[in-house]
C-alpha positions as CSV (number, residue, x, y, z in Angstrom):
1,M,46.8,-19.7,-80.5
2,N,43.4,-20.1,-82.2
3,R,43.3,-16.7,-83.9
4,R,41.3,-16.8,-87.1
5,S,39.8,-20.1,-86.6
6,K,36.4,-21.4,-85.6
7,K,37.3,-22.3,-82.2
8,V,34.9,-21.1,-79.5
9,R,35.2,-21.0,-75.8
10,G,32.7,-19.9,-73.1
11,Y,29.1,-19.2,-72.7
12,V,28.5,-17.6,-76.0
13,K,26.9,-19.0,-79.3
14,F,28.9,-17.4,-81.8
15,P,27.3,-17.9,-85.2
16,V,30.3,-19.5,-86.8
17,G,28.5,-21.6,-89.2
18,S,26.0,-18.9,-90.1
19,K,25.3,-18.1,-93.9
20,E,24.6,-14.4,-93.0
21,F,27.9,-13.7,-91.4
22,R,31.2,-14.7,-92.7
23,N,34.5,-14.8,-91.2
24,S,36.3,-11.7,-92.0
25,S,39.4,-13.4,-90.7
26,E,40.4,-10.3,-88.4
27,G,41.6,-12.2,-85.5
28,G,38.5,-13.1,-83.5
29,M,35.8,-11.6,-81.3
30,L,35.3,-11.8,-77.5
31,V,32.3,-10.9,-75.2
32,R,32.4,-9.2,-71.9
33,L,29.7,-8.9,-69.4
34,V,29.9,-5.8,-67.3
35,V,27.6,-4.2,-64.7
36,V,27.0,-0.6,-64.4
37,D,25.5,1.0,-61.2
38,E,22.9,3.4,-62.7
39,S,21.8,4.7,-59.5
40,N,21.3,8.6,-59.6
41,K,21.7,9.3,-55.9
42,R,24.7,8.5,-53.9
43,D,22.5,6.8,-51.0
44,K,20.9,4.5,-53.6
45,E,24.0,3.2,-55.1
46,W,24.8,-0.6,-54.8
47,M,28.2,-0.1,-52.9
48,V,27.8,0.5,-49.6
49,C,31.4,1.5,-48.9
50,C,33.9,3.1,-51.2
51,G,35.8,1.1,-53.7
52,G,34.8,-2.1,-55.4
53,H,34.8,-0.7,-59.1
54,N,36.7,-2.3,-61.8
55,E,38.0,-0.5,-65.0
56,I,39.2,-2.1,-68.1
57,M,41.5,-0.9,-70.7
58,M,40.4,-0.6,-74.3
59,D,42.5,-3.7,-75.4
60,E,40.8,-4.4,-78.8
61,S,38.4,-2.8,-80.9
62,F,35.0,-2.0,-79.0
63,L,32.3,-2.8,-81.3
64,C,29.1,-2.2,-79.3
65,D,27.0,-3.4,-76.3
66,D,23.8,-5.2,-76.5
67,K,21.8,-2.0,-75.6
68,E,23.5,-0.4,-78.5
69,R,22.4,-0.9,-82.2
70,N,24.9,1.3,-84.1
71,V,28.0,-0.5,-84.1
72,H,31.4,1.1,-83.6
73,I,30.9,4.9,-83.9
74,P,33.5,6.8,-85.9
75,S,36.4,7.9,-83.6
76,T,36.8,11.2,-85.6
77,N,34.4,14.0,-84.9
78,P,31.9,12.5,-82.4
79,K,28.9,14.5,-81.8
80,V,30.0,15.4,-78.1
81,K,33.7,15.8,-77.2
82,P,33.8,16.2,-73.4
83,K,36.6,18.5,-72.5
84,D,37.5,16.9,-68.9
85,L,36.6,14.6,-66.2
86,R,34.3,17.1,-64.5
87,G,30.7,16.4,-65.1
88,Y,31.6,12.6,-65.5
89,Y,28.1,11.7,-65.0
90,S,26.6,14.2,-67.3
91,K,28.7,12.2,-69.9
92,I,26.9,9.3,-69.3
93,D,23.8,10.9,-69.8
94,I,25.2,12.6,-73.0
95,A,26.2,9.0,-74.0
96,R,22.7,7.8,-73.5
97,E,21.4,10.6,-75.6
98,T,23.7,9.9,-78.5
99,K,23.4,6.2,-78.3
100,S,27.0,5.8,-78.4
101,G,28.1,2.7,-76.6
102,E,31.9,3.6,-77.1
103,L,31.3,7.0,-75.4
104,F,29.3,5.5,-72.8
105,H,31.9,3.0,-71.6
106,F,34.9,4.9,-72.6
107,P,34.2,8.7,-72.0
108,R,37.9,9.7,-71.5
109,Y,38.7,8.3,-75.0
110,Y,36.9,11.3,-76.5
111,E,38.8,14.0,-74.4
112,D,39.3,17.1,-76.3
113,N,43.0,17.2,-77.4
114,S,42.8,20.9,-78.8
115,S,42.3,22.4,-75.3
116,S,45.2,24.5,-74.2
117,V,44.4,23.5,-70.7
118,P,46.7,20.5,-69.7
119,N,45.1,17.4,-69.4
120,P,46.7,14.3,-68.1
121,Y,44.4,12.0,-70.1
122,R,45.6,13.1,-73.2
123,T,49.0,11.8,-73.3
124,D,48.8,8.5,-71.3
125,F,47.0,5.3,-71.1
126,R,44.1,6.4,-68.9
127,R,42.5,7.8,-71.8
128,Y,41.7,4.0,-72.9
129,L,40.2,3.2,-69.3
130,S,36.5,2.5,-69.0
131,I,34.0,3.6,-66.6
132,G,33.9,2.0,-63.1
133,Y,32.1,-1.2,-63.2
134,L,30.8,-3.4,-60.3
135,C,31.6,-6.5,-62.2
136,V,33.6,-7.5,-65.5
137,M,33.8,-10.8,-67.0
138,T,34.8,-12.3,-70.1
139,I,32.2,-14.9,-71.1
140,G,33.2,-15.7,-74.5
141,S,35.9,-16.0,-77.1
142,T,36.4,-17.2,-80.8
143,G,38.9,-17.0,-83.4
144,W,36.0,-16.1,-85.8
145,S,35.3,-12.6,-86.8
146,G,31.6,-12.3,-88.0
147,W,30.9,-9.7,-90.7
148,S,27.4,-9.5,-92.6
149,D,27.8,-8.1,-96.1
150,K,23.9,-7.8,-96.1
151,R,23.8,-5.7,-92.9
152,S,27.2,-4.1,-93.4
153,K,28.3,-4.6,-89.9
154,Y,29.7,-7.0,-87.4
155,W,27.9,-9.7,-85.2
156,H,27.2,-8.8,-81.9
157,C,26.2,-10.6,-78.7
158,T,22.7,-10.2,-77.2
159,Y,21.2,-12.3,-74.4
160,A,19.6,-14.6,-77.1
161,D,23.4,-15.6,-78.0
162,L,24.2,-16.9,-74.7
163,T,24.3,-20.5,-74.0
164,S,21.9,-21.7,-71.3
165,D,24.7,-21.8,-68.9
166,G,25.5,-18.3,-69.9
167,K,21.6,-17.4,-69.5
168,D,21.9,-18.7,-65.9
169,L,24.9,-16.7,-65.1
170,Y,23.3,-13.7,-66.7
171,R,20.2,-14.0,-64.3
172,N,22.3,-14.8,-61.4
173,I,24.3,-11.7,-61.7
174,K,20.9,-9.6,-62.4
175,K,19.6,-11.3,-59.0
176,L,23.0,-10.3,-57.3
177,Y,23.2,-6.7,-58.3
178,G,19.5,-6.0,-58.5
179,P,17.2,-3.3,-60.3
180,R,19.6,-0.4,-59.7
181,C,22.3,-1.9,-62.1
182,R,22.2,-2.7,-65.6
183,I,24.2,-5.5,-67.3
184,Y,25.7,-5.0,-70.8
185,L,27.2,-7.5,-73.1
186,Q,29.9,-5.9,-74.8
187,T,31.2,-7.3,-78.3
188,W,34.8,-6.7,-79.1
189,L,36.9,-7.3,-82.2
190,D,40.1,-8.7,-82.1
191,T,42.0,-6.8,-84.9
């Protein structure tokens, strides 16, 4: 295992030699590319049939996505605490308004645990499942964990941080899923 090393794999140019980002030695980072169907109407969705969506488990610490500039919102007392899974799509709209990548990708994580109504998501692993994605790929991994003292935040991946092969992959996925879908580059911290 290469945790806490500068070893890099995949299509991401992690700035392991950067003067701005130092290695916080927490275990490493990974980058996932996910595709969300952002169609508002059922007849406009990318999927013609049912199924085909993938959920991922919150298996490490989600930092942010490339559309999100506030990194890792606090897990206590968020602005919005959805009470159950009814209104699932309104939660996505709320997440866009609050600019919370964690709430957008993992809305069940913020289920209200104080409700007297039994909630199966309160006590089991499903609370850590993401929304359904059309595509999920881990495209980069490193043993390095980049922290900036100057910015007081972790490094996170953007399109500019992809290798040329990574940019080709991104463009091909964008071509495959078209304008109704949006690609997110998620940065995760191995703690």
